[in-house]
C-alpha positions in Angstrom: -29.4 -6.7 -5.6 -29.2 -5.8 -1.9 -30.5 -2.4 -1.0 -28.3 0.5 0.1 -28.6 0.0 3.8 -28.0 -3.8 3.6 -24.8 -3.2 1.5 -23.4 -0.7 4.0 -24.2 -3.0 6.9 -22.3 -5.7 5.0 -19.3 -3.4 4.5 -19.2 -2.4 8.1 -19.0 -6.0 9.2 -15.9 -6.9 7.2 -12.7 -7.3 9.3 -9.9 -4.8 8.6 -6.9 -6.8 9.6 -4.2 -7.5 7.1 -4.0 -6.6 3.4 -5.9 -9.6 2.0 -8.2 -8.1 -0.6 -9.9 -11.4 -1.6 -13.2 -10.1 -0.2 -13.4 -7.7 -3.2 -13.5 -10.5 -5.7 -16.6 -10.0 -8.0 -17.3 -6.6 -6.3 -14.3 -4.5 -7.4 -11.2 -4.7 -9.6 -8.0 -2.8 -9.8 -5.4 -3.1 -12.5 -2.0 -4.1 -11.2 1.3 -2.4 -12.0 3.2 -4.0 -14.9 6.4 -4.4 -12.9 5.1 -7.1 -10.5 6.3 -5.9 -7.2 6.2 -9.1 -5.2 8.3 -10.9 -7.9 10.8 -8.1 -7.8 11.2 -8.4 -4.1 11.7 -12.2 -4.5 14.4 -11.6 -7.1 16.2 -9.1 -4.9 16.1 -11.5 -1.9 18.2 -13.9 -3.9 21.1 -11.4 -3.6 20.6 -10.5 0.1 21.6 -11.9 3.4 19.4 -9.8 5.7 16.2 -8.1 4.6 13.6 -5.8 6.2 10.0 -5.1 5.1 8.7 -1.7 6.4 5.0 -1.2 7.1 4.4 -4.9 6.2 0.6 -4.8 6.8 -0.5 -8.4 7.3 2.8 -9.6 5.9 1.2 -11.2 2.8 3.5 -9.8 0.1 6.7 -10.2 2.0 5.8 -13.8 3.0 5.0 -14.6 -0.6 8.3 -13.2 -1.8 10.3 -15.1 0.8 8.7 -18.3 -0.2 9.1 -17.7 -3.9 12.8 -16.9 -3.4 13.4 -19.8 -1.0 15.1 -17.2 1.2 16.8 -18.5 4.3 18.6 -15.4 5.5 17.5 -13.0 8.3 14.1 -11.3 7.8 12.5 -8.7 9.9 9.4 -6.6 9.4 7.8 -3.5 11.0 4.1 -2.7 11.4 2.5 -0.1 13.7 -1.2 -0.8 13.3 -2.2 -3.1 16.2 -4.8 -5.2 14.4 -2.2 -6.2 11.7 0.4 -7.4 14.2 -1.0 -10.9 15.0 -1.7 -11.5 11.3 1.8 -10.4 10.2 3.5 -12.4 13.0 1.6 -15.6 12.1 3.2 -15.3 8.6 6.6 -13.8 9.3 7.5 -14.4 12.9 9.8 -11.4 13.6 7.6 -8.3 13.3 8.5 -5.2 15.3 5.5 -3.1 16.5 6.8 0.3 15.4 6.7 3.0 12.7 10.3 3.9 13.4 13.7 2.2 12.5 15.1 0.8 15.7 17.9 -1.1 14.0 21.7 -0.7 14.0 23.6 1.0 11.3 24.2 -1.1 8.2 22.1 -4.0 9.4 20.4 -4.9 6.1 21.4 -5.7 2.5 17.8 -5.1 1.4 14.9 -2.9 2.6 11.5 -3.1 0.9 8.2 -1.4 1.5 4.9 -1.6 -0.3 2.6 1.4 0.0 4.4 3.2 2.9 2.5 6.1 4.4 5.8 7.9 5.0 9.3 7.1 3.7 12.2 7.9 6.1 14.9 8.1 3.4 17.7 9.2 5.8 16.8 6.4 8.3 16.7 3.8 5.6 20.1 4.9 4.3 21.4 4.5 7.8 20.3 0.9 8.3 21.4 -0.2 4.8 24.8 -1.6 4.2 27.0 0.1 1.7 25.5 -0.6 -1.7 22.4 -2.0 -0.1 19.2 -1.6 -2.0 15.8 0.0 -1.1 12.9 -1.2 -3.3 9.5 0.3 -2.8 6.1 0.5 -4.5 4.7 3.9 -3.4 1.3 5.5 -3.5 1.6 8.1 -6.3 0.2 11.7 -6.5 -3.6 11.9 -6.6 -4.3 8.2 -6.2 -8.0 7.4 -6.3 -8.7 11.1 -6.5 -12.1 10.4 -8.1 -13.1 8.4 -5.0 -11.7 11.0 -2.6 -13.6 13.8 -4.4 -16.9 11.8 -4.4 -16.7 12.0 -0.6 -14.9 15.3 0.0 -15.8 17.5 -3.0 -13.3 19.1 -5.3 -9.7 19.0 -4.1 -6.7 21.1 -5.1 -4.2 19.5 -7.5 -1.8 17.0 -5.8 1.6 18.5 -5.1 3.5 15.5 -3.7 4.5 11.9 -4.6 5.2 12.5 -8.3 8.0 10.1 -9.6 10.5 13.0 -9.9 9.8 14.2 -6.4 10.3 10.7 -5.0 13.5 10.3 -6.8 14.8 13.7 -5.6 14.0 12.7 -2.0 16.0 9.5 -2.4 19.0 11.4 -3.9 18.9 14.0 -1.2 19.5 11.2 1.3 22.5 9.9 -0.6 20.9 7.2 -2.7 21.7 6.4 -6.3 18.4 6.0 -8.0 18.5 2.9 -10.2 15.0 3.3 -11.6 11.8 5.2 -10.9 8.5 4.6 -12.8 4.9 5.6 -12.3 1.7 4.1 -13.6 -2.0 5.1 -13.5 -4.3 2.1 -12.9 -8.1 1.8 -13.4 -10.2 0.7 -10.5 -13.9 -0.4 -10.8 -16.3 -0.7 -7.9 -19.5 -2.7 -8.7 -21.4 -2.1 -5.5 -21.4 0.4 -2.6 -20.3 -2.2 -0.1 -17.0 -2.4 -2.0 -16.6 1.4 -2.0 -17.4 1.6 1.7 -15.1 -1.2 2.7 -12.3 0.1 0.6 -12.5 3.5 2.3 -12.5 1.9 5.7 -9.4 -0.1 4.8 -7.3 2.2 2.7 -7.5 5.0 5.2 -5.5 7.7 3.4 -8.1 7.9 0.6 -10.5 9.8 2.9 -8.8 10.5 6.2 -11.3 10.0 9.1 -13.8 8.1 6.9 -16.7 6.4 8.6 -19.8 5.0 7.0 -22.1 7.1 9.1 -20.2 10.4 8.5 -20.3 10.0 4.7 -23.6 8.2 4.3 -25.1 10.9 2.0 -22.1 10.8 -0.3 -22.1 7.1 -0.3 -25.8 7.2 -1.4 -24.9 9.4 -4.3 -22.2 6.9 -5.4 -24.6 4.0 -4.9 -27.0 5.8 -7.3 -24.3 6.3 -9.8 -23.4 2.6 -9.7 -27.1 1.6 -10.1 -27.2 3.7 -13.3 -23.8 3.0 -14.8 -23.0 -0.4 -13.3 -19.8 0.7 -11.7 -17.9 3.6 -10.1 -14.5 4.2 -11.8 -11.4 5.6 -10.1 -7.7 5.6 -10.9 -4.9 4.5 -8.5 -1.4 5.8 -9.1 1.7 3.8 -8.1 5.4 4.6 -8.3 8.1 2.0 -8.3 11.5 3.2 -7.0 14.7 1.2 -6.6 17.7 3.0 -5.1 21.1 1.9 -3.9 23.0 3.4 -0.9 
């Protein structure tokens, strides 16, 4: 096994562009939600004429769904993080560099978003056609709390992003909630490089994370992995489907 410093050097060298997690193969695993988000997007595309993917990342999931559905209608995506833009545009073509909604009223039959940092329910309602659908897999309350607390120490109980709260936010913007469902998913990290790269990539887990800033905490996690063979954390995900 590589030593602690070598593993952190390896993690620091991994590019952050896009949402391709293939680098983690053999180093970390995370259970996937039972509902199969990408497949749901593909199915919904078969009933749409114009579709928008918000905060598309590198466009991986939306591109997969478009191909699976054989969708030939209009597609647009948004992405505000500059390193992701060339990756997403190479897959999707039309990607708007924004975290806002610069689209006309009623422009889309379908709006989707996987792991949005913020959901503008009122804005999404505005750009959807009457009876248009918003489908989203959201980060649930306390996601990867074990990993956050390993870096930050004890945290107060999460107070946002529970399924009922997400549904209430949708309803307050005039949506009819078709379904909302949450799941807790086990994640296992088998070396400290996987932990460090995950924290660099999934920035909301420990805001402002850098390897140097949290080196002491990373060493403690490394020692736990050395003894136990893994570090275990739990992600939470919430699926919501709502109709305007």
